[in-house]
N, C-alpha and C positions, 0 to 999 in steps of 0.2 A: 567259505568262502572268499577270495580275496576281499581285500575292501580298496577299491578303484580312486574312488571320490571321499576323504574324510569327512568333507563338511559339506553337507549336499541338503537340496529340499526340494518336498515333494509339495505340486499345489494342485488342490481339486478344486476347478473353474466355474461359478454357475453364473448367471446373470446378474444376483445382486450379491451373491457374496464369494468370499474366496477363502479356503481353508489351507491353511498354510503347518507343513512341518516339517520341521529341520530337525539335522539328525549331525550330531557332531560330538568326536572323540575329547576325552579329558580327564585325564587320571587314570587311566586305563580302563576307562569306566564311555559307554555307549550313554550319550544324554540325548534327551529326545523333549522336544517343545511345539508344543499347537498353537496357533491362532487363527482367529478368524476377523477376516476385514472388508470392510466392504469395494463392489467395484468403481466408486465416486475415483476423482480424481486422488483427491485427499487419502483416501482407503490407500490407492496405490503408492502414495508416497509414504504414509504408517508401514508397508507391505517391505517397500525397500529398505528403509531406514531399520525395521527390525530384521532382515537379512543381513545386513550389513554389521549391524549390534555382534553376529553370532557368530562372523565368520565366515558364512558360506559362500564356495566359490561355484559353485554347479546346482542349477535350478533345472526340474523337470516339470512339464504339464501335459496333460491330454490337448488334444486339436476338440475341441469339443465346439461344434458350431461356429461363432463367429466370436462367441465371447471370449476365446484368448489373443484378440490377434491384439485388444489394448493394453492388456496388459503383458504381453511378447513385447510392441514396439514401447512400453516404459521402463523393462526391465532391460533391453537389450544394451550393450554398453556396459553396465554393472558386473555381469555373470554372465555366465557361460550355461546358455539357454539350450534345453533338449525340448523340442516340441513331440511327442510320442502318438505313435497310433493308437488308440484305445483298443483296438483289436488284438494288438498285440500284447495290451500290461493288462489283462485284465485279469479281474482278484478270484482268490479262490474260491468258488462255492459256498455260501453260508450267511451270515449277517453280513448286510452292506450298509454303511455307513458313509457318510462326506471325510469323517475323520479317520477312518478305516482306510477310505481307499485313497486319501495323498500321505498318508502312513507307506502305504503298498508302493508307491510311486517312490517316496521317498528311499525306500531301502533296496529296490530295482536298481535306482539310479546309482547308489552308494556302489555297489557292486559290479555297476556296468552292465549292464543286464537289458537298458531302454536302447534303443534305437535310433538313432536321431530321424526326423522326417526332415527331408527339404524345404528351407525355408531361404527364397530367395533375397536379394538386397532391397533396399528402399524405394530405390527409382525402381527395380524391375517390380516389384510389387504393386507401383502404382501404373506400368504400364500392363501388366497383369489387369487390371482391373477396369482400364480401360477399352482392352480390346476383349474382353467379357462383354461388357457394356456394348462395344459397335454388334458383337455378334447379336445378342438381344432384341437390338433397336433393328437391325439388319432382319430378324425373324420377323417383329412386329409390321414391317415395311412390305414384306412379301404377302402378308396375313392381309391387309389392309389393302394392296393391288386384287388380288384372288376377290373379296369382299366387290369391289367394281364390278371384276369378271362377270361375278355373278349375278350382279342386280342388270349389268346388260342384256346378259343369256337370257334371265327370265322377264325379258320385255322384247323377246325377240330380235336384240340387236347384236348381229351376228358380226361385229369387226372384228374378234378375234380369227375367226377362221378365214380372214384375207389378210391378215396383218399378222406377221409372228410373234410381233414384238408391240403391242397396245400401249406401252408408254415409253420407246422409241421416241424419236424427235417429230412425226409424222403424226402418230398417236397422241402423242400429248397435245399438239395441239387441235386436234380432231376433238379430243374429250375437255379439254376446256371450254369448246365454241356448244360442243355439246350440255355439257353442265351451267353455262350460258344462257343459253335458249331456250335449252329443252328438245333444240332441232338444229339440223344443218343442213343450208341451202349448196344447191353447186357454187355460187359463186363463193360462199366461205370454205367450201372442201378445196378448191383450186387455192387459195392462199397458203390450206394448212399442208399439204402435201409436198414433201422433198425428196429428191433425188429421183430410185429406182421405181419408189410407192406409186411416183405421175402415171405408170403406163398400169395400173390396176384400180383407176378412177371408179370408173363405172359400176366396178366391182363392191367399191367401199361406199359407194354413195346407194348402191341399192341394197346394202346391209343395213344401211343406217335407216331404211325405211321403217321408222315407227317413233311413235312418242312417247318420251318418259314422264310418267306420273310426276303430280308432286311428292308423292309418296318417295320414288322410287329418286327423284332428283334431290332428296333430303337426304336420303343414304346416302347418295354417292357424292354432293358435297362434303358432306364432313367427313367420309373416307378421304377425299381426295386434298381437305386440309390437313388431315391428321399423315399422311402422306408429305407433304411439302414441309411438314414441321418437323417429321420421322427427315429429310434429306438433309435439312438446315443444319437440325443435330449432328447427326453423322457427318456431314461436313468439319462441324468443328472438335469433333472426340478425331479425329481424323487429322487436324491439326497439331493437337496434343501429342497424338500418339505421334507422331515424326516428330516433334520437341522431344519426345525423351527417346528418338530411336539414335539422337544425330550422336550419341557416345559410341555408338556400335551400329555406327556403319560400313567399318570392314566385317562384320558378318552378316551384315542384311545383302551386302553385295556377294559376299559368296554364297549365300542362300539363292539369291536369285540367277545362280548358275546352271541352275538344277533345274532341269524339265518340270515342270507342274506346277512351280512353286514363282508366286508373285510374290509381291510387297505385302501382304495384307498376310499373306501364309508367314510368311519370313516374322514377320511384326509377332503372329503370335506363338511363333517358336521360342523365340527369344523371353517372350513374357512369360510364357510357361515353366520352360527349362532352364532360363540363363542360358550364360555364354563359359562359366564355369565347368566343363567337364568332369573336370576331377572328382565332385561330387560324387557323380554316379559310378567313376571307376570303369566301367565297362559296358561297351552295345548292351550284352545283353541284359547287365542290372538297368540302364534304362530304357529298355523294352519293356522288361515288368514291371519300370515304373508309370510308365505310358498303360498299359493295357494290352499290348498287341504281343505276350507272350503266349503260349499255348497250354491252360493249365495243365495240374499232374493230379489226377482223382484215381488212385489204384488201392483194391482192397484182396487179397488173395490170390493175389498173381494177377486176377483183371482188372485192364484200364477201364477207368466207368466212362471217363468223361477228359474232354481235350479242349473245353470252352478255354476262351480266353482271359485271362485274368483280369478282375477290376483294377482301373489305373487312372491318370489323367485325361477323365472324357473329351476338354475343350482339344489337347494337344493331339488326341487322339482321332478326332473328327476331323481336323486341320489336315492331317497328315493321309487322312482318306478320300479329301475331296481331291489334295494335288497328286495321290496316287491315282486316281481315277481322269484326271486331267491329263496324265502323263499317258493312262493305256490309250490315248488317244493317237498320240506319236508311233505308230504301228513299226514304224525303219528304226525303232530305238531299240538298245538291249534289253532295257526294262520292262518296255511294254512290251514286248515279243516275249521273256518272261509270262509277265501278266494272263497274256490271252495262251500261252503254255496250259496254265494253271487251268486256268476257267476252263480250259477245254475235259481237262481231266475233275476238277473239286468245285467248279462252280464259281462264279465270280466274285460272290460273298468272303468264300474265303482266298480265293487270290488277290483280292484288295486289300485285305488283311495282310499279306504273307509282304505283300508290293508296299506297303505303308511301314513294315517289319524292314525291311530292307531299304526303303529310302530314310529310314530314321538312323540306321548303322551306320548310312555314307553321311549322312547330315553331323551325326557323333565326332567324325571323323575329321570332316572338312573343318569343321570350329576348331577341334583341338591342333592341327595342324596348322589351319590357317592358310588350307589351300581350298581353290576353286573345282566346279564336281569334272570329274573324268567317268567317260562311259567305262562303266565295269566290263569285264570281259566274261561271260558267262556262257554257262556251258549247255 
């Protein structure tokens, strides 16, 4: 096989150690040297110096957990780095050691057989961390709200059957008074209600005719405190996300021209796949990376499964949420296509197909710097 990178190295990274194998050609002979380094900052400095002394230009490593991140960040800017998918560079069966793994990665890289995984720039990586943290906290916030709802229902307080959102303005006022006193009288209820909910005053009062025990109050107050803390933290995360999105305002505005895409969804899209579409080359490649492409499992001329491939779960879920929101606009072509597919193949498959179509449109919008235009669907 042809040698693509004459001076290269492979790294087998663990939580405490890094095994490095350097390969280079000298006097017509392939030279190989293997060294083990610590993952501490001093060890990373020694690794950098060791690689530079041997004239290494290209370095490859596996994406093992989060252990690769500090190594990648430390070596970034000094070498041409390749982050490899472990599934695609598996060694042949047999004796497996850290040294053999590092040497195998170096040999594959030397002949250009290691495909680079997408690693976004540093600012996009920071944005990605914040959007994923926000998603996690939103999930915890919903869990705490459901926990309060469960306590109220278990004590026969049927507030949720009268008010559609007990965490709206009126619902929050009622809950705050309820958790403070343990009950709500008519005078307090009059002060709590806002807007059209006032018409349901008597029904709301009847739904509150029960008393929370000390145990129920304790559970609800703890959840309520957690809710307020989470909302405060989410607001702070939103502020940091807005600051990181400032250089990408054009892309955010373009994405928000698409139905179903709001600012939070646009932030997730940019955080997960960046704004440089040349990395993915084509929309089908991006769809495969996201996990919105049908699988291809065929044997003996029989097609066994078309389950979607594994991909980026964060981008995939954000696009599926946007597709579901888009489906509510029935007078739009994309929504009409969703319901046409849903009638024949079911809503789940229609949702994936619509998300795939939206991702293709997003690819073209960002590549061409053009706003959303309604597609002409057959």
